[in-house]
C-alpha positions in Angstrom: 0.0 0.0 0.0 1.4 3.4 -1.0 0.6 6.1 1.5 1.4 9.8 1.1 1.7 12.0 4.2 1.2 15.8 3.9 2.0 17.4 7.2 3.9 20.6 8.0 5.0 19.5 11.5 8.1 17.3 11.0 7.8 15.5 14.3 4.1 14.8 13.8 4.9 13.4 10.3 7.6 11.2 11.6 5.5 9.9 14.4 2.6 9.1 12.1 4.9 7.3 9.6 6.3 5.2 12.5 2.9 4.1 13.7 1.8 3.3 10.1 4.9 1.1 9.6 4.1 -0.7 12.9 0.4 -1.3 11.9 0.9 -2.1 8.2 4.0 -4.2 7.5 5.3 -3.6 4.0 3.7 -0.2 3.7 5.4 2.3 1.4 5.5 5.8 3.0 5.7 8.7 0.5 6.8 12.1 1.5 6.3 13.7 3.9 5.3 16.9 2.2 4.8 20.1 4.2 2.7 22.5 2.1 0.1 23.0 -0.6 2.8 24.0 -3.0 4.8 20.8 -2.4 1.6 18.8 -2.9 0.8 20.4 -6.2 4.4 19.7 -7.4 4.3 16.1 -6.2 0.9 15.2 -7.8 2.1 16.8 -11.1 4.7 14.1 -11.4 3.3 11.1 -9.5 0.2 8.9 -9.7 -2.2 9.2 -6.8 -1.4 7.2 -3.7 -3.6 4.4 -2.4 -4.3 6.5 0.7 -3.5 10.1 1.6 -3.0 11.4 5.2 -3.6 15.1 4.9 -3.1 17.8 7.6 -5.8 20.5 7.2 -3.8 23.5 8.5 -0.6 23.7 6.4 2.1 26.4 6.3 0.6 28.0 3.2 -3.1 27.6 3.8 -5.8 25.0 4.4 -5.3 21.8 2.4 -8.8 21.9 1.0 -7.3 24.3 -1.5 -5.0 21.4 -2.7 -7.9 19.0 -3.1 -9.9 21.7 -4.9 -7.1 22.7 -7.3 -6.3 19.1 -8.2 -9.9 17.7 -8.2 -8.1 14.8 -6.4 -9.8 11.4 -6.5 -8.1 9.3 -3.9 -9.1 8.2 -0.3 -8.2 10.8 2.3 -7.8 10.6 6.1 -7.6 14.2 7.5 -5.5 15.0 10.5 -5.9 18.3 12.4 -5.8 19.9 15.9 -9.1 21.7 15.2 -12.4 19.8 15.5 -14.3 22.6 13.8 -13.0 21.4 10.4 -14.9 18.1 10.6 -17.9 19.1 8.5 -15.9 20.3 5.6 -13.6 17.2 5.9 -16.5 14.9 5.4 -17.7 17.0 2.5 -14.6 15.9 0.7 -15.6 12.2 1.2 -12.8 11.5 3.6 -12.5 8.1 5.2 -11.9 9.5 8.6 -10.9 12.6 10.6 -8.1 12.2 13.2 -7.5 14.8 15.9 -3.9 15.5 16.8 -2.0 14.2 18.5 -3.0 11.1 16.5 -3.4 8.1 18.8 -2.4 4.6 17.7 -5.8 3.1 18.5 -7.6 5.8 16.4 -5.2 5.3 13.6 -5.7 1.6 13.6 -9.5 2.1 13.4 -9.1 4.4 10.4 -6.9 1.8 8.6 -9.4 -0.9 9.4 -12.1 1.2 7.9 -10.0 1.7 4.7 -9.3 -2.0 4.5 -13.0 -2.9 5.0 -14.1 -0.5 2.3 -11.5 -1.8 -0.2 -12.5 -5.4 0.5 -16.2 -4.6 0.2 -15.7 -3.0 -3.1 -13.6 -5.8 -4.6 -10.1 -5.6 -3.3 -7.3 -3.3 -4.2 -8.4 -2.9 -7.8 -11.8 -1.4 -7.0 -12.3 1.9 -8.8 -11.4 4.8 -6.7 -14.6 6.7 -7.7 -16.7 3.8 -6.4 -14.7 3.7 -3.2 -15.1 7.5 -2.6 -18.9 7.3 -3.1 -19.0 5.0 -0.1 -16.8 6.9 2.3 -19.1 9.5 3.8 -22.7 10.7 3.9 -23.3 13.7 1.7 -22.9 17.1 3.2 -25.2 19.9 2.2 -23.2 22.9 1.1 -24.6 26.4 1.4 -26.1 27.7 -1.8 -28.0 30.8 -0.5 -27.5 33.5 2.1 -30.3 35.5 3.7 -29.1 39.0 4.4 -30.8 42.1 5.9 -30.6 45.8 5.3 -32.8 47.8 7.6 -36.2 46.1 7.5 -35.6 44.5 4.1 -34.5 40.8 3.7 -32.9 39.5 0.6 -31.9 35.9 -0.4 -28.6 35.9 -2.3 -27.5 32.9 -4.3 -23.8 31.9 -3.9 -23.3 32.4 -7.6 -24.1 36.1 -7.1 -21.3 36.5 -4.5 -18.0 38.1 -5.6 -16.2 37.6 -2.3 -16.4 37.7 1.4 -14.2 40.2 3.2 -13.3 40.1 6.8 -12.1 43.1 8.7 -12.1 44.0 12.4 -14.2 40.9 13.3 -16.9 41.9 10.7 -17.5 39.8 7.6 -19.1 41.4 4.6 -20.7 39.6 1.6 -20.0 41.5 -1.6 -22.0 40.7 -4.7 -20.9 40.9 -8.3 -23.2 43.9 -8.6 -21.4 45.7 -5.9 -23.9 45.4 -3.0 -22.5 44.8 0.4 -24.1 43.0 3.4 -22.9 42.0 6.8 -23.1 38.3 7.5 -23.0 36.5 10.9 -20.3 34.1 10.0 -16.5 34.1 10.3 -14.5 33.4 7.1 -13.4 30.1 8.7 -17.1 29.1 9.1 -17.8 30.1 5.5 -15.0 28.0 4.2 -16.7 24.9 5.7 -20.1 25.9 4.1 -19.0 26.6 0.5 -17.7 24.5 -2.3 -13.9 24.7 -2.4 -14.0 24.5 -6.2 -15.9 27.8 -6.3 -14.4 29.7 -3.4 -10.7 30.2 -2.4 -9.2 31.7 0.8 -6.8 34.0 -1.0 -5.6 35.8 2.1 -6.5 36.1 5.8 -9.2 38.6 5.0 -10.6 37.4 1.7 -12.7 34.4 0.6 -13.4 34.9 -3.1 -14.9 33.5 -6.3 -13.0 33.3 -9.6 -15.6 35.6 -11.2 -14.5 38.4 -9.0 -10.9 38.3 -10.2 -10.3 41.0 -12.8 -6.5 41.0 -13.0 -3.6 39.2 -11.4 0.0 40.6 -11.4 3.1 38.8 -10.1 5.5 41.1 -8.2 9.3 40.8 -7.9 8.9 38.8 -4.7 6.7 36.0 -6.1 3.5 37.3 -4.6 0.4 37.8 -6.6 -1.3 41.2 -6.6 -5.0 40.6 -7.3 -7.5 43.2 -8.6 -11.1 42.4 -7.7 -14.3 43.6 -9.3 -16.0 45.2 -7.5 -12.9 46.7 -5.7 -12.7 46.0 -2.0 -11.0 49.3 -1.1 -7.8 47.7 0.0 -5.1 45.7 -1.9 -5.3 41.9 -2.0 -2.0 40.1 -2.1 -1.7 36.4 -2.3 1.5 35.1 -0.6 4.2 33.3 -2.5 3.4 30.1 -0.6 -0.2 30.2 -1.7 0.4 31.5 -5.3 0.7 28.1 -7.0 -2.5 26.8 -5.4 -4.3 30.1 -6.3 -3.3 29.8 -9.9 -4.3 26.2 -10.1 -7.7 27.0 -8.6 -8.2 30.0 -10.9 -7.5 27.8 -14.0 -9.5 24.8 -13.0 
């Protein structure tokens, strides 16, 4: 079994690899990789692994961006220190969700679940798409937002959204038409509600749709300067670490 580990904490990756070798003799450990950028480079030159252990919080962003950019179709077991990511993890048809520090007993249960699913679907040659369809119950993603201005209520389809902007603990929904409405969600909560193929956390204060991107310019330091329409009133800069994932998402 070929297992890829993507984990930005070296000691955590080493510990996970050690437990996997103990529990699964003959296993081939690939990686570890430490970032979204490294993951994109790796998958560009390697076939998908049999199983992927994926930390959610990586050095250059949340790993959902990697899955979204690649439209990856391989079994995933998420690892994270934050339980609030569980809903979105299962939206990606993950086999399991392990809280750090990963315990041996929990890891063994996750591997047993993977083996059972493979056996149920016909052994190691079962189509990955068939396997993924069995991994998790469907999660309903948010398609509409009810917003209020004064005494008026309005329902906004997610396709009308240009971006969400967070500033000073206030999150604003900005439509493609330029309307702005306060919403009672954090950007982190919105990430779990929305389809990662449509929305990208470009920076700490921005969660945006591709339709809002008017222009992208690469600066001398490898960062991406992004012009949005309608304009947010402050510059948006995508870090060098996130630039590759952003470009992959924008072109997918």
